[in-house]
C-alpha positions as a Markdown table, in Angstrom:
| # | Residue | x | y | z |
|---|---|---|---|---|
| 1 | Met | 3.5 | -29.0 | 24.2 |
| 2 | Gly | 6.9 | -27.5 | 25.0 |
| 3 | Ile | 8.8 | -25.0 | 22.9 |
| 4 | Glu | 11.0 | -27.7 | 21.2 |
| 5 | Asp | 7.8 | -29.7 | 20.4 |
| 6 | Ile | 6.3 | -26.6 | 18.8 |
| 7 | Leu | 9.4 | -26.0 | 16.7 |
| 8 | Met | 9.8 | -29.6 | 15.6 |
| 9 | His | 6.2 | -30.6 | 15.2 |
| 10 | Asp | 6.0 | -31.8 | 11.6 |
| 11 | Glu | 2.2 | -31.9 | 11.2 |
| 12 | Ser | 1.0 | -28.6 | 9.7 |
| 13 | Leu | -2.3 | -27.0 | 8.8 |
| 14 | Phe | -0.5 | -25.0 | 6.1 |
| 15 | Gln | 0.0 | -26.6 | 2.6 |
| 16 | Asn | 1.7 | -23.3 | 1.5 |
| 17 | Ile | 2.3 | -20.8 | 4.3 |
| 18 | Asn | 3.8 | -18.3 | 1.7 |
| 19 | Ala | 0.2 | -17.8 | 0.4 |
| 20 | Phe | -0.2 | -15.4 | 3.4 |
| 21 | Asp | 2.9 | -13.4 | 2.7 |
| 22 | Pro | 2.5 | -9.7 | 1.8 |
| 23 | Asp | 4.5 | -10.2 | -1.5 |
| 24 | Tyr | 2.6 | -13.4 | -2.6 |
| 25 | Leu | 1.4 | -13.1 | -6.2 |
| 26 | Pro | -1.8 | -15.2 | -6.4 |
| 27 | Pro | -2.2 | -17.2 | -9.7 |
| 28 | Asn | -5.9 | -16.0 | -9.8 |
| 29 | Tyr | -5.9 | -12.2 | -9.5 |
| 30 | Asn | -9.5 | -11.0 | -9.6 |
| 31 | Phe | -11.5 | -7.7 | -9.6 |
| 32 | Arg | -8.7 | -5.5 | -11.0 |
| 33 | Asp | -9.1 | -6.2 | -14.7 |
| 34 | Thr | -10.0 | -2.6 | -15.6 |
| 35 | Gln | -7.0 | -1.1 | -13.8 |
| 36 | Met | -4.6 | -3.7 | -15.2 |
| 37 | Glu | -5.9 | -3.0 | -18.7 |
| 38 | Ala | -5.3 | 0.7 | -18.2 |
| 39 | Met | -1.7 | -0.1 | -17.2 |
| 40 | Ala | -1.2 | -2.4 | -20.1 |
| 41 | Met | -2.5 | 0.3 | -22.5 |
| 42 | Ala | 0.0 | 2.7 | -21.1 |
| 43 | Ile | 2.9 | 0.3 | -21.7 |
| 44 | Arg | 1.8 | -1.2 | -25.0 |
| 45 | Pro | 3.3 | 1.4 | -27.3 |
| 46 | Ala | 6.7 | 0.6 | -25.9 |
| 47 | Met | 6.3 | -3.0 | -27.0 |
| 48 | Arg | 6.2 | -1.7 | -30.6 |
| 49 | Gly | 9.0 | 0.7 | -30.3 |
| 50 | Gly | 6.8 | 3.7 | -29.4 |
| 51 | Gln | 6.5 | 6.0 | -26.4 |
| 52 | Pro | 4.9 | 4.6 | -23.2 |
| 53 | Ser | 2.6 | 6.7 | -21.1 |
| 54 | Ser | 3.2 | 7.6 | -17.4 |
| 55 | Ala | 0.5 | 7.1 | -14.8 |
| 56 | Val | -0.5 | 8.0 | -11.3 |
| 57 | Val | -1.9 | 4.8 | -9.6 |
| 58 | Leu | -4.2 | 5.9 | -6.7 |
| 59 | Gly | -5.9 | 3.9 | -4.0 |
| 60 | Ser | -6.0 | 3.4 | -0.3 |
| 61 | Pro | -3.7 | 0.7 | 1.2 |
| 62 | Ala | -4.3 | -2.9 | 0.3 |
| 63 | Thr | -6.5 | -2.3 | -2.8 |
| 64 | Gly | -4.2 | -4.3 | -5.0 |
| 65 | Lys | -2.1 | -1.6 | -6.6 |
| 66 | Thr | 1.3 | -3.4 | -6.1 |
| 67 | Thr | 0.0 | -6.8 | -7.1 |
| 68 | Ala | -1.6 | -5.4 | -10.2 |
| 69 | Ile | 1.6 | -3.7 | -11.4 |
| 70 | Lys | 3.7 | -6.8 | -10.7 |
| 71 | Lys | 1.2 | -9.0 | -12.7 |
| 72 | Val | 1.3 | -6.6 | -15.6 |
| 73 | Tyr | 5.1 | -6.5 | -15.5 |
| 74 | Glu | 5.1 | -10.3 | -15.5 |
| 75 | Leu | 3.0 | -10.4 | -18.7 |
| 76 | Val | 5.1 | -7.7 | -20.4 |
| 77 | Glu | 8.3 | -9.5 | -19.7 |
| 78 | Lys | 6.9 | -12.8 | -20.9 |
| 79 | Asn | 5.9 | -11.2 | -24.3 |
| 80 | Thr | 8.8 | -8.9 | -25.2 |
| 81 | Glu | 12.4 | -8.0 | -24.5 |
| 82 | Lys | 11.8 | -4.4 | -25.8 |
| 83 | Val | 10.6 | -3.2 | -22.4 |
| 84 | Val | 12.6 | -3.1 | -19.1 |
| 85 | Cys | 10.2 | -3.1 | -16.2 |
| 86 | Val | 11.6 | -2.0 | -12.8 |
| 87 | Tyr | 9.6 | -2.0 | -9.6 |
| 88 | Ile | 10.9 | 0.1 | -6.6 |
| 89 | Asn | 9.6 | 0.2 | -3.1 |
| 90 | Cys | 10.3 | 3.8 | -2.1 |
| 91 | Gln | 10.0 | 3.0 | 1.6 |
| 92 | Leu | 13.2 | 1.0 | 1.1 |
| 93 | His | 14.9 | 3.0 | -1.6 |
| 94 | Thr | 14.6 | 6.8 | -1.0 |
| 95 | Thr | 17.7 | 8.2 | -2.8 |
| 96 | Arg | 18.4 | 8.8 | -6.5 |
| 97 | Phe | 21.5 | 6.6 | -6.2 |
| 98 | Gly | 19.6 | 3.8 | -4.5 |
| 99 | Ile | 16.9 | 3.8 | -7.1 |
| 100 | Ile | 19.2 | 4.0 | -10.1 |
| 101 | Ser | 21.2 | 1.2 | -8.6 |
| 102 | Gln | 18.1 | -1.0 | -8.6 |
| 103 | Val | 17.6 | -0.1 | -12.3 |
| 104 | His | 21.2 | -1.1 | -12.9 |
| 105 | Lys | 20.7 | -4.4 | -11.2 |
| 106 | Lys | 17.6 | -5.2 | -13.3 |
| 107 | Ile | 19.5 | -4.5 | -16.6 |
| 108 | Phe | 23.0 | -5.9 | -15.8 |
| 109 | Gly | 22.1 | -8.5 | -13.1 |
| 110 | Phe | 24.2 | -6.9 | -10.3 |
| 111 | Leu | 24.3 | -3.8 | -8.1 |
| 112 | Pro | 26.9 | -1.1 | -8.9 |
| 113 | Pro | 29.5 | -0.4 | -6.1 |
| 114 | Glu | 28.1 | 1.7 | -3.3 |
| 115 | Thr | 31.1 | 4.0 | -3.2 |
| 116 | Gly | 33.6 | 5.2 | -5.7 |
| 117 | Val | 31.3 | 5.4 | -8.8 |
| 118 | Pro | 29.3 | 8.6 | -9.2 |
| 119 | Phe | 25.6 | 8.6 | -10.0 |
| 120 | Ala | 26.2 | 10.2 | -13.4 |
| 121 | Arg | 28.3 | 7.3 | -14.6 |
| 122 | Ile | 25.8 | 4.6 | -13.6 |
| 123 | Tyr | 23.0 | 6.7 | -15.1 |
| 124 | Glu | 25.0 | 7.0 | -18.4 |
| 125 | Lys | 25.8 | 3.3 | -18.5 |
| 126 | Ile | 22.0 | 2.4 | -18.1 |
| 127 | Met | 20.9 | 4.9 | -20.8 |
| 128 | Leu | 23.5 | 3.8 | -23.3 |
| 129 | Glu | 22.5 | 0.2 | -22.8 |
| 130 | Leu | 18.8 | 1.1 | -23.3 |
| 131 | Gln | 19.8 | 3.1 | -26.4 |
| 132 | Lys | 21.9 | 0.3 | -27.8 |
| 133 | Asn | 19.2 | -2.4 | -27.4 |
| 134 | Ser | 16.3 | -0.1 | -28.5 |
| 135 | Gln | 14.6 | -0.8 | -25.1 |
| 136 | Ser | 12.1 | 1.3 | -23.2 |
| 137 | Leu | 12.2 | 1.7 | -19.4 |
| 138 | Ile | 9.0 | 1.6 | -17.3 |
| 139 | Leu | 9.8 | 2.6 | -13.7 |
| 140 | Ala | 7.2 | 1.8 | -11.0 |
| 141 | Leu | 7.7 | 3.9 | -7.8 |
| 142 | Asp | 5.6 | 2.4 | -5.1 |
| 143 | Asp | 4.7 | 4.7 | -2.1 |
| 144 | Val | 6.3 | 7.6 | -4.1 |
| 145 | Asn | 5.4 | 10.1 | -1.4 |
| 146 | Tyr | 8.5 | 8.9 | 0.5 |
| 147 | Leu | 10.6 | 10.5 | -2.3 |
| 148 | Phe | 9.0 | 13.8 | -1.7 |
| 149 | Gln | 9.7 | 13.5 | 2.1 |
| 150 | Ser | 13.4 | 13.0 | 1.2 |
| 151 | Asn | 13.3 | 15.8 | -1.5 |
| 152 | Asn | 14.4 | 13.4 | -4.2 |
| 153 | Ala | 11.3 | 13.2 | -6.3 |
| 154 | Asn | 11.8 | 16.2 | -8.7 |
| 155 | Lys | 15.4 | 15.3 | -9.6 |
| 156 | Leu | 14.7 | 11.6 | -10.1 |
| 157 | Phe | 11.6 | 12.2 | -12.3 |
| 158 | Tyr | 13.6 | 14.7 | -14.3 |
| 159 | Asp | 16.5 | 12.3 | -14.7 |
| 160 | Ile | 14.3 | 9.5 | -16.0 |
| 161 | Leu | 11.7 | 11.3 | -18.1 |
| 162 | Arg | 14.1 | 13.7 | -19.9 |
| 163 | Ala | 16.7 | 11.0 | -20.7 |
| 164 | Tyr | 15.7 | 11.3 | -24.4 |
| 165 | Glu | 17.2 | 14.8 | -24.6 |
| 166 | Glu | 20.7 | 13.4 | -24.0 |
| 167 | Tyr | 20.2 | 9.9 | -25.3 |
| 168 | Pro | 18.0 | 10.1 | -28.5 |
| 169 | Gly | 15.7 | 7.1 | -29.0 |
| 170 | Val | 15.5 | 6.2 | -25.3 |
| 171 | Lys | 11.9 | 6.0 | -24.2 |
| 172 | Thr | 10.9 | 6.1 | -20.5 |
| 173 | Ala | 7.7 | 6.3 | -18.3 |
| 174 | Ile | 7.0 | 6.4 | -14.6 |
| 175 | Phe | 4.1 | 4.7 | -12.7 |
| 176 | Ala | 3.8 | 6.7 | -9.5 |
| 177 | Ile | 1.9 | 4.6 | -6.9 |
| 178 | Leu | 0.2 | 6.4 | -4.1 |
| 179 | Ser | -1.6 | 5.1 | -1.0 |
| 180 | Asp | -2.2 | 8.3 | 0.9 |
| 181 | Leu | -5.1 | 9.9 | -0.9 |
| 182 | Glu | -4.5 | 13.1 | 1.0 |
| 183 | Phe | -1.0 | 13.4 | -0.4 |
| 184 | Lys | -0.6 | 16.2 | -3.0 |
| 185 | Tyr | 2.4 | 15.9 | -5.2 |
| 186 | Ala | 4.0 | 19.1 | -6.5 |
| 187 | Phe | 6.7 | 19.0 | -9.2 |
| 188 | Asp | 9.0 | 21.7 | -10.5 |
| 189 | Lys | 7.8 | 23.3 | -13.8 |
| 190 | Asn | 10.5 | 21.5 | -15.8 |
| 191 | Val | 9.2 | 18.1 | -14.6 |
| 192 | Asn | 5.5 | 19.0 | -15.2 |
| 193 | Thr | 6.3 | 19.4 | -18.9 |
| 194 | Val | 7.3 | 15.7 | -19.2 |
| 195 | Phe | 5.3 | 14.0 | -16.4 |
| 196 | Ile | 1.7 | 14.2 | -17.8 |
| 197 | Pro | 0.2 | 11.1 | -16.2 |
| 198 | Gln | -3.1 | 9.4 | -16.7 |
| 199 | Glu | -4.9 | 8.5 | -13.4 |
| 200 | Ile | -5.6 | 4.8 | -12.6 |
| 201 | Thr | -7.8 | 4.5 | -9.5 |
| 202 | Phe | -8.2 | 1.4 | -7.3 |
| 203 | Pro | -11.4 | 1.7 | -5.3 |
| 204 | Pro | -11.8 | -0.2 | -2.0 |
| 205 | Tyr | -12.9 | -3.9 | -2.4 |
| 206 | Ser | -16.5 | -4.7 | -1.7 |
| 207 | Tyr | -17.5 | -7.3 | 0.9 |
| 208 | Ser | -18.1 | -10.1 | -1.7 |
| 209 | Glu | -14.7 | -9.3 | -3.4 |
| 210 | Ile | -12.9 | -9.5 | 0.0 |
| 211 | Glu | -14.6 | -12.9 | 0.8 |
| 212 | Asn | -13.6 | -14.3 | -2.6 |
| 213 | Ile | -10.0 | -13.1 | -2.3 |
| 214 | Leu | -9.7 | -14.6 | 1.2 |
| 215 | Lys | -11.3 | -17.9 | 0.0 |
| 216 | Asp | -8.7 | -18.1 | -2.7 |
| 217 | Arg | -5.9 | -17.6 | -0.1 |
| 218 | Val | -7.5 | -20.3 | 2.2 |
| 219 | Asn | -7.5 | -22.8 | -0.7 |
| 220 | Ala | -3.9 | -22.0 | -1.6 |
| 221 | Gly | -2.6 | -21.8 | 1.9 |
| 222 | Phe | -4.4 | -24.4 | 4.1 |
| 223 | Tyr | -5.2 | -28.0 | 3.7 |
| 224 | Pro | -8.9 | -28.8 | 3.0 |
| 225 | Gly | -11.1 | -28.8 | 6.0 |
| 226 | Val | -8.9 | -26.6 | 8.2 |
| 227 | Leu | -11.1 | -23.5 | 8.0 |
| 228 | Asp | -14.9 | -23.6 | 7.8 |
| 229 | Asp | -17.2 | -21.1 | 6.0 |
| 230 | Asp | -18.4 | -19.6 | 9.3 |
| 231 | Ile | -15.0 | -18.5 | 10.5 |
| 232 | Leu | -14.1 | -17.3 | 6.9 |
| 233 | Glu | -17.2 | -15.2 | 6.9 |
| 234 | Gln | -16.3 | -13.6 | 10.3 |
| 235 | Ile | -12.8 | -12.9 | 9.0 |
| 236 | Ala | -14.2 | -11.4 | 5.8 |
| 237 | Thr | -16.6 | -9.2 | 7.8 |
| 238 | Phe | -13.8 | -8.0 | 10.1 |
| 239 | Thr | -11.6 | -7.2 | 7.1 |
| 240 | Phe | -14.4 | -5.3 | 5.4 |
| 241 | Asp | -15.1 | -3.2 | 8.5 |
| 242 | Asn | -11.4 | -2.6 | 8.9 |
| 243 | Gly | -11.0 | -1.5 | 5.3 |
| 244 | Asp | -7.7 | -3.3 | 4.7 |
| 245 | Leu | -7.4 | -6.6 | 2.9 |
| 246 | Arg | -4.0 | -7.2 | 4.5 |
| 247 | Thr | -5.8 | -7.5 | 7.9 |
| 248 | Gly | -7.7 | -10.5 | 6.6 |
| 249 | Ile | -4.7 | -12.2 | 5.2 |
| 250 | Asn | -2.7 | -11.6 | 8.4 |
| 251 | Leu | -5.7 | -13.0 | 10.4 |
| 252 | Leu | -5.7 | -16.2 | 8.3 |
| 253 | Arg | -2.0 | -16.8 | 9.0 |
| 254 | Ser | -2.5 | -15.9 | 12.7 |
| 255 | Cys | -5.5 | -18.2 | 13.1 |
| 256 | Gly | -3.4 | -21.0 | 11.5 |
| 257 | Asn | -0.4 | -20.4 | 13.8 |
| 258 | Ile | -2.6 | -20.3 | 17.0 |
| 259 | Ala | -4.5 | -23.5 | 16.0 |
| 260 | Glu | -1.2 | -25.3 | 15.3 |
| 261 | Ala | 0.2 | -24.2 | 18.6 |
| 262 | Asp | -3.0 | -25.7 | 20.1 |
| 263 | Ala | -2.3 | -29.0 | 18.3 |
| 264 | Ser | -5.7 | -28.6 | 16.6 |
| 265 | Arg | -6.4 | -30.0 | 13.2 |
| 266 | Glu | -8.8 | -27.1 | 12.4 |
| 267 | Ile | -9.3 | -23.4 | 13.2 |
| 268 | Thr | -12.0 | -22.9 | 15.8 |
| 269 | Gln | -13.9 | -19.9 | 17.1 |
| 270 | Lys | -11.5 | -19.8 | 20.1 |
| 271 | His | -8.5 | -19.5 | 17.7 |
| 272 | Phe | -10.2 | -16.7 | 15.7 |
| 273 | Asp | -11.0 | -14.7 | 18.9 |
| 274 | Glu | -7.4 | -15.0 | 20.1 |
| 275 | Ala | -6.1 | -13.8 | 16.7 |
| 276 | Ile | -8.5 | -10.8 | 16.7 |
| 277 | Asp | -7.4 | -9.7 | 20.1 |
| 278 | Ser | -3.7 | -9.8 | 19.2 |
| 279 | Leu | -4.2 | -8.2 | 15.8 |
| 280 | Val | -6.3 | -5.3 | 16.9 |
| 281 | Ser | -3.8 | -4.2 | 19.6 |
| 282 | Val | -0.8 | -4.4 | 17.1 |
| 283 | Asn | -2.7 | -2.5 | 14.4 |
| 284 | Val | -3.8 | 0.3 | 16.6 |
| 285 | Ser | -0.3 | 0.6 | 18.2 |
| 286 | Gln | 1.2 | 1.0 | 14.7 |
| 287 | Leu | -1.3 | 3.6 | 13.7 |
| 288 | Leu | -0.8 | 5.6 | 16.9 |
| 289 | Ala | 2.9 | 5.6 | 16.3 |
| 290 | Ser | 2.5 | 6.9 | 12.8 |
| 291 | Leu | 0.5 | 10.0 | 13.8 |
| 292 | Thr | 1.9 | 13.5 | 13.3 |
| 293 | Asp | 2.0 | 15.9 | 16.3 |
| 294 | Ile | -1.1 | 17.8 | 15.1 |
| 295 | Glu | -3.1 | 14.5 | 14.5 |
| 296 | Arg | -2.1 | 13.2 | 17.9 |
| 297 | Ser | -3.2 | 16.6 | 19.4 |
| 298 | Leu | -6.7 | 16.2 | 17.9 |
| 299 | Leu | -7.0 | 12.6 | 19.0 |
| 300 | Glu | -6.1 | 13.6 | 22.6 |
| 301 | Leu | -9.0 | 16.1 | 22.6 |
| 302 | Ile | -11.4 | 13.4 | 21.4 |
| 303 | Ile | -10.1 | 11.0 | 24.1 |
| 304 | Asp | -10.4 | 13.7 | 26.8 |
| 305 | Ser | -14.1 | 14.5 | 25.9 |
| 306 | Glu | -15.9 | 12.0 | 28.2 |
| 307 | Asp | -18.9 | 11.4 | 25.9 |
| 308 | Asn | -19.0 | 11.4 | 22.1 |
| 309 | Ile | -18.4 | 15.0 | 21.0 |
| 310 | Leu | -19.9 | 16.9 | 18.1 |
| 311 | Ala | -17.6 | 17.8 | 15.3 |
| 312 | Gly | -18.4 | 21.5 | 15.6 |
| 313 | Asp | -17.6 | 21.7 | 19.3 |
| 314 | Leu | -14.4 | 19.6 | 18.7 |
| 315 | Gly | -13.4 | 22.0 | 15.9 |
| 316 | Glu | -13.7 | 25.1 | 18.1 |
| 317 | Ala | -11.7 | 23.4 | 20.9 |
| 318 | Phe | -9.0 | 22.2 | 18.5 |
| 319 | Arg | -8.7 | 25.6 | 16.7 |
| 320 | Glu | -8.3 | 27.3 | 20.0 |
| 321 | Lys | -5.7 | 24.8 | 21.1 |
| 322 | Glu | -3.6 | 24.6 | 17.9 |
| 323 | Lys | -4.4 | 28.0 | 16.3 |
| 324 | Val | -5.2 | 26.3 | 12.9 |
| 325 | Ser | -7.7 | 27.0 | 10.2 |
| 326 | Tyr | -11.1 | 25.2 | 10.0 |
| 327 | Ser | -10.0 | 23.5 | 6.8 |
| 328 | Ser | -6.9 | 22.2 | 8.5 |
| 329 | Tyr | -9.1 | 20.9 | 11.3 |
| 330 | Asn | -11.3 | 19.1 | 8.8 |
| 331 | Arg | -8.4 | 17.5 | 7.0 |
| 332 | Thr | -7.0 | 16.2 | 10.3 |
| 333 | Leu | -10.3 | 14.8 | 11.4 |
| 334 | Asp | -10.8 | 13.2 | 8.0 |
| 335 | Lys | -7.3 | 11.6 | 8.3 |
| 336 | Leu | -8.2 | 10.1 | 11.7 |
| 337 | Glu | -11.3 | 8.7 | 10.2 |
| 338 | Phe | -9.4 | 7.4 | 7.2 |
| 339 | Leu | -7.1 | 5.6 | 9.6 |
| 340 | Arg | -10.2 | 4.2 | 11.3 |
| 341 | Leu | -9.2 | 5.4 | 14.7 |
| 342 | Ile | -12.5 | 7.3 | 14.9 |
| 343 | Asp | -15.9 | 7.1 | 13.3 |
| 344 | Thr | -18.2 | 10.1 | 12.5 |
| 345 | Lys | -22.0 | 9.8 | 12.2 |
| 346 | Tyr | -24.6 | 12.4 | 11.5 |
| 347 | Thr | -27.0 | 13.1 | 14.3 |
| 348 | Gly | -29.8 | 14.7 | 12.3 |
| 349 | Ser | -29.7 | 17.8 | 14.5 |
| 350 | Gly | -27.6 | 20.9 | 14.9 |
| 351 | Val | -27.9 | 24.6 | 14.1 |
| 352 | Arg | -26.7 | 24.2 | 10.5 |
| 353 | Gly | -28.6 | 21.0 | 9.6 |
| 354 | Asn | -27.0 | 17.7 | 10.2 |
| 355 | Ser | -24.2 | 17.6 | 12.8 |
| 356 | Arg | -21.5 | 14.9 | 13.0 |
| 357 | Glu | -20.8 | 13.0 | 16.2 |
| 358 | Val | -17.2 | 11.9 | 16.7 |
| 359 | Ile | -16.8 | 8.4 | 18.1 |
| 360 | Leu | -13.5 | 6.6 | 19.2 |
| 361 | Arg | -13.0 | 3.2 | 17.7 |
| 362 | Phe | -10.6 | 1.8 | 20.4 |
| 363 | Asn | -10.2 | 1.9 | 24.2 |
| 364 | Pro | -7.5 | 4.4 | 24.9 |
| 365 | Asp | -6.7 | 2.8 | 28.3 |
| 366 | Asp | -5.2 | -0.2 | 26.4 |
| 367 | Phe | -2.6 | 2.0 | 24.6 |
| 368 | Asp | 0.1 | 4.5 | 25.4 |
| 369 | Ile | -1.1 | 7.6 | 23.5 |
């Protein structure tokens, strides 16, 4: 099959390829009722003219935090006009002006001019509109750690949460969504007096939950008979071991694309194996590119040790090399394990009881470290 044939081939295995998109909102959203109820409880007072609560939404990547908040927002907007719900991806919008512009767009239907209008005027226009309509503002800041990296967090939180001082009757709350569990947020004292969040935690999905979620995506995305239970089970197992639901959803799409290019009416073991090979190398490359200098330094030590090295011996070598504390070493090691670049397992021996063995999860020869 030539390139033109591939592009024009009108038979598809996909009945809805969008079901495998990162921003797809599934009609059936399972296993997060407790967290969504906590979010709803925080927002509910605003639907009756009261003060909503702020929250910190915690969980490792791909545990459903973004989908949950969007689902709750959907329900709120369907049931009341008293609450303005704004979702911001802080990887895309990292400045106060950029974020307040998105709030303006939600309320007025268009973005303010990028130049010529100061932040203060846009902010005032928004707050006066909320005041006039007796509306509350619930601002969800996804990946909020990016605001700390750009030093915009304190000012923005202050602007939003203390609006009532200048605009009486305006009620606001912030949902700060965090994926990096090691991230410690630190606010100025004047922000801490108004940002008193409840914590809503999203634990990792269990194997059976992952399998159910992927099965729902298969039913929504592929035609019947395209993917059998055996391949689905392998994808679910790989996803569970990888610890990231997005991996499984990407695998489903990739398997479908490879099978289509092969002019096959179903996804076979060969297509799954090809999808795994391409996915693993892309994922590891992205993780390696995201490492800090200190994390890369520790990883290089692990790679340079020919056999699996004990955590204690690795710690001594690393502290000698980087002149860091033992707690800093432990945090860095935990981060590499959190990213699933390494595994650690207890050997049952060692001077101080159990000692951990550090094991690489990938072949360094395949990557440019």
